[in-house]
C-alpha positions as CSV (number, residue, x, y, z in Angstrom):
1,X,-17.6,-34.9,-13.2
2,X,-17.7,-33.2,-16.6
3,X,-21.3,-34.2,-17.0
4,X,-22.2,-32.5,-13.7
5,X,-20.3,-29.4,-14.8
6,X,-22.3,-29.3,-18.1
7,X,-25.6,-29.7,-16.2
8,X,-24.8,-26.9,-13.9
9,X,-23.7,-24.6,-16.7
10,X,-26.9,-25.3,-18.6
11,X,-28.9,-24.7,-15.4
12,X,-27.3,-21.2,-15.1
13,X,-28.0,-20.4,-18.8
14,X,-31.6,-21.6,-18.5
15,X,-32.2,-19.5,-15.4
16,X,-30.6,-16.4,-17.0
17,X,-32.8,-16.9,-20.1
18,X,-35.9,-17.2,-18.0
19,X,-35.0,-14.2,-15.8
20,X,-34.5,-12.0,-18.9
21,X,-37.7,-13.2,-20.6
22,X,-39.8,-12.5,-17.5
23,X,-38.1,-9.4,-16.1
24,X,-36.0,-7.9,-18.9
25,X,-32.3,-7.3,-19.1
26,X,-32.3,-4.5,-16.6
27,X,-33.3,-6.7,-13.7
28,X,-31.3,-9.8,-14.7
29,X,-28.5,-9.4,-12.3
30,X,-26.1,-12.2,-11.2
31,X,-27.7,-12.3,-7.7
32,X,-31.2,-12.6,-9.2
33,X,-30.2,-15.3,-11.6
34,X,-28.4,-17.2,-8.9
35,X,-31.5,-17.0,-6.6
36,X,-33.7,-18.3,-9.4
37,X,-31.2,-21.2,-10.1
38,X,-31.0,-22.0,-6.4
39,X,-27.2,-21.5,-6.2
40,X,-24.8,-18.9,-4.9
41,X,-23.5,-16.0,-7.0
42,X,-20.0,-17.3,-6.6
43,X,-21.1,-20.6,-8.3
44,X,-22.1,-18.6,-11.4
45,X,-18.6,-17.0,-11.5
46,X,-17.2,-20.5,-11.5
47,X,-18.6,-20.9,-15.0
48,X,-18.7,-17.4,-16.3
49,X,-16.0,-14.7,-15.7
50,X,-18.6,-11.9,-15.8
51,X,-22.2,-11.0,-16.4
52,X,-21.2,-10.0,-19.9
53,X,-19.7,-13.5,-20.5
54,X,-23.0,-15.1,-19.4
55,X,-24.9,-12.7,-21.7
56,X,-22.5,-13.6,-24.5
57,X,-23.5,-17.3,-24.0
58,X,-27.1,-16.2,-24.6
59,X,-26.2,-14.1,-27.6
60,X,-27.1,-10.9,-25.8
61,X,-25.2,-7.6,-25.3
62,X,-25.1,-6.1,-21.8
63,X,-24.7,-2.7,-23.4
64,X,-28.3,-2.8,-24.5
65,X,-29.5,-2.5,-20.9
66,X,-31.3,0.7,-20.1
67,X,-29.4,1.7,-17.0
68,X,-30.9,4.0,-14.4
69,X,-28.2,6.4,-13.4
70,X,-29.5,7.2,-9.9
71,X,-29.8,3.5,-9.0
72,X,-26.3,2.8,-10.5
73,X,-24.8,5.5,-8.2
74,X,-26.5,3.9,-5.2
75,X,-25.1,0.5,-6.1
76,X,-21.6,1.9,-6.6
77,X,-21.8,3.7,-3.2
78,X,-22.8,0.4,-1.5
79,X,-19.8,-1.4,-3.2
80,X,-17.3,1.3,-2.3
81,X,-18.4,1.3,1.4
82,X,-18.4,-2.5,1.5
83,X,-14.9,-2.6,0.1
84,X,-13.7,-0.3,2.8
85,X,-15.5,-2.2,5.6
86,X,-14.5,-5.6,4.4
87,X,-10.9,-4.5,4.4
88,X,-11.0,-2.8,7.8
89,X,-13.2,-5.2,9.7
90,X,-13.0,-8.4,7.8
91,X,-15.8,-10.4,6.3
92,X,-17.2,-11.7,9.6
93,X,-17.0,-8.2,11.2
94,X,-18.9,-6.4,8.5
95,X,-22.6,-6.3,8.5
96,X,-25.2,-5.3,6.0
97,X,-26.6,-2.9,8.6
98,X,-23.3,-1.1,9.1
99,X,-22.7,-0.7,5.4
100,X,-26.2,0.7,4.8
101,X,-25.9,3.0,7.8
102,X,-22.6,4.4,6.3
103,X,-24.2,5.0,2.9
104,X,-27.2,6.7,4.5
105,X,-29.5,4.4,2.5
106,X,-32.3,2.2,3.9
107,X,-31.7,-1.5,4.2
108,X,-34.3,-2.2,1.6
109,X,-32.0,-0.5,-0.9
110,X,-29.5,-3.2,-0.3
111,X,-31.8,-5.9,-1.5
112,X,-32.5,-4.1,-4.7
113,X,-29.0,-5.1,-5.8
114,X,-27.8,-8.0,-3.6
115,X,-29.6,-10.9,-1.9
116,X,-26.9,-11.6,0.7
117,X,-23.6,-10.4,2.2
118,X,-21.9,-13.2,0.3
119,X,-23.3,-11.9,-3.1
120,X,-22.1,-8.4,-2.2
121,X,-18.6,-9.5,-1.4
122,X,-18.5,-11.7,-4.6
123,X,-19.5,-8.6,-6.6
124,X,-16.9,-6.4,-4.8
125,X,-14.2,-8.9,-5.4
126,X,-15.1,-9.6,-9.0
127,X,-15.4,-6.0,-10.0
128,X,-12.2,-4.9,-8.2
129,X,-10.2,-7.6,-10.1
130,X,-11.9,-7.7,-13.5
131,X,-11.6,-4.0,-14.0
132,X,-7.8,-4.0,-13.6
133,X,-6.2,-1.5,-16.0
134,X,-3.6,-4.0,-16.8
135,X,-6.2,-6.2,-18.5
136,X,-6.8,-3.4,-21.1
137,X,-3.3,-2.6,-22.1
138,X,-3.2,-1.6,-25.8
139,X,-0.2,-3.3,-27.3
140,X,0.9,-2.8,-30.9
141,X,1.5,-6.3,-32.3
142,X,3.8,-4.9,-35.0
143,X,6.1,-3.4,-32.4
144,X,9.3,-5.1,-31.4
145,X,9.2,-3.5,-28.0
146,X,7.9,-6.4,-26.0
147,X,10.3,-5.4,-23.2
148,X,8.5,-2.1,-23.0
149,X,5.2,-4.0,-22.7
150,X,6.6,-5.8,-19.6
151,X,7.6,-2.5,-18.1
152,X,4.2,-0.9,-18.7
153,X,2.3,-3.9,-17.2
154,X,4.8,-4.2,-14.3
155,X,4.3,-0.6,-13.4
156,X,0.6,-1.1,-13.2
157,X,0.9,-4.2,-11.1
158,X,3.3,-2.6,-8.6
159,X,1.2,0.6,-8.4
160,X,-1.8,-1.5,-7.4
161,X,0.1,-2.4,-4.3
162,X,-0.1,1.2,-3.2
163,X,-3.9,1.3,-3.5
164,X,-5.5,1.0,0.0
165,X,-8.7,-0.5,-1.5
166,X,-6.8,-3.3,-3.3
167,X,-4.8,-3.9,-0.1
168,X,-8.1,-4.2,1.8
169,X,-9.7,-6.6,-0.7
170,X,-6.5,-8.8,-0.7
171,X,-6.4,-9.0,3.1
172,X,-10.1,-9.9,3.2
173,X,-9.6,-12.7,0.7
174,X,-6.6,-14.0,2.7
175,X,-8.7,-14.1,5.8
176,X,-11.8,-15.8,4.3
177,X,-10.4,-18.2,1.7
178,X,-10.4,-21.2,4.1
179,X,-14.1,-20.5,4.9
180,X,-15.2,-19.4,1.4
181,X,-12.9,-21.1,-1.1
182,X,-14.8,-19.4,-4.0
183,X,-13.4,-16.1,-2.9
184,X,-9.9,-17.3,-3.3
185,X,-10.7,-18.9,-6.6
186,X,-12.2,-15.6,-8.0
187,X,-9.2,-13.7,-6.8
188,X,-6.7,-16.0,-8.4
189,X,-8.5,-17.0,-11.6
190,X,-10.1,-13.7,-12.5
191,X,-7.1,-11.7,-11.3
192,X,-3.6,-13.1,-11.6
193,X,-4.3,-16.0,-13.9
194,X,-6.5,-14.0,-16.3
195,X,-4.0,-11.1,-16.4
196,X,-1.1,-13.4,-17.1
197,X,-3.1,-15.1,-19.8
198,X,-3.8,-11.7,-21.4
199,X,0.0,-10.9,-21.2
200,X,0.9,-14.3,-22.8
201,X,-1.5,-13.7,-25.7
202,X,0.2,-10.4,-26.3
203,X,3.7,-12.0,-26.2
204,X,2.8,-14.9,-28.5
205,X,3.1,-12.8,-31.8
206,X,6.6,-11.8,-30.7
207,X,7.4,-15.5,-30.0
208,X,6.1,-16.4,-33.4
209,X,8.3,-13.9,-35.1
210,X,11.4,-15.3,-33.4
211,X,11.9,-12.3,-31.0
212,X,11.2,-14.6,-28.0
213,X,12.6,-18.1,-27.6
214,X,10.2,-20.7,-29.0
215,X,11.3,-23.4,-26.5
216,X,9.6,-21.7,-23.5
217,X,6.0,-22.0,-22.2
218,X,4.9,-18.4,-22.6
219,X,1.9,-18.9,-20.4
220,X,4.0,-20.0,-17.5
221,X,6.6,-17.3,-18.1
222,X,3.9,-14.6,-18.1
223,X,2.5,-16.0,-14.8
224,X,5.9,-16.1,-13.2
225,X,6.7,-12.6,-14.2
226,X,3.5,-11.2,-12.6
227,X,3.9,-13.4,-9.5
228,X,7.4,-12.0,-8.9
229,X,6.1,-8.5,-8.9
230,X,3.0,-9.4,-6.8
231,X,5.4,-10.8,-4.2
232,X,6.8,-7.3,-3.8
233,X,3.3,-6.0,-3.0
234,X,2.5,-8.8,-0.6
235,X,5.7,-8.9,1.3
236,X,6.6,-5.2,1.6
237,X,3.3,-3.4,1.3
238,X,0.7,-5.8,2.8
239,X,2.5,-7.8,5.3
240,X,5.4,-5.6,6.3
241,X,4.7,-1.9,5.5
242,X,8.1,-0.7,6.6
243,X,11.4,0.4,5.1
244,X,12.4,-1.6,2.0
245,X,15.8,-2.4,0.6
246,X,14.5,-2.1,-3.0
247,X,12.1,0.4,-4.5
248,X,9.4,-0.5,-7.0
249,X,11.5,0.8,-9.9
250,X,14.5,-1.3,-8.8
251,X,12.4,-4.4,-8.4
252,X,10.7,-4.0,-11.8
253,X,14.1,-3.2,-13.5
254,X,15.6,-6.4,-12.1
255,X,12.6,-8.5,-13.0
256,X,12.6,-7.3,-16.6
257,X,16.3,-7.9,-17.0
258,X,16.0,-11.5,-15.6
259,X,13.0,-12.4,-17.8
260,X,14.2,-10.6,-21.0
261,X,17.6,-12.3,-20.7
262,X,15.9,-15.7,-20.3
263,X,13.5,-15.1,-23.2
264,X,15.7,-13.4,-25.8
265,X,17.0,-15.7,-28.5
266,X,20.8,-16.2,-28.2
């Protein structure tokens, strides 16, 4: 099984290298590389968390790409409309034609960036998750305020539940995961798991200094903390958007008290 995984990874890398050598960095998109390799874009995301990660494997820097602003704006517009439509109509009810009609662009413009509806949704899903502000929290490792770090991250997680676009993407993934398992995998691994890992990495220095108990699995603790907050979003903002017994502030305060009490050395 591991051998097959290595073969597929090398196939992706080889296709990316060929695409870049023949067409340049600018035209070496995930959809184009996937098409050359004869696989789906979601398969590439199974091995590389982002286009930058794939470029890193090749020793390249995505920042060297000579972007064309006007084209970037069009691509962003397609993604924004797609996010709205996928959320409102679901994956099956959304068509390429309806998206392009809403943008006012011709259908040919779609294929400048994506080779299928599947690749568009994978891009929408991946970008909406990977660009979470919580992944970029700047934490001072010399600080002893790791409880404040939990508060900052928790506020971001709960605020995401108030974003209609993030609600739309979650509902679409929930509907389509049984049919397209890769959608659920991207949502979980690139979203919750990656964010909890980032949190754990920021907590480890505090654990090493004895400010957090050393007998706990910090990776698991970080994941459980985020899941407890995500449950607030799912239960009371996505599934039942009615009156709640507890506000976001009360939920976050209780979660922090529970986790800090369990993590603090006695």
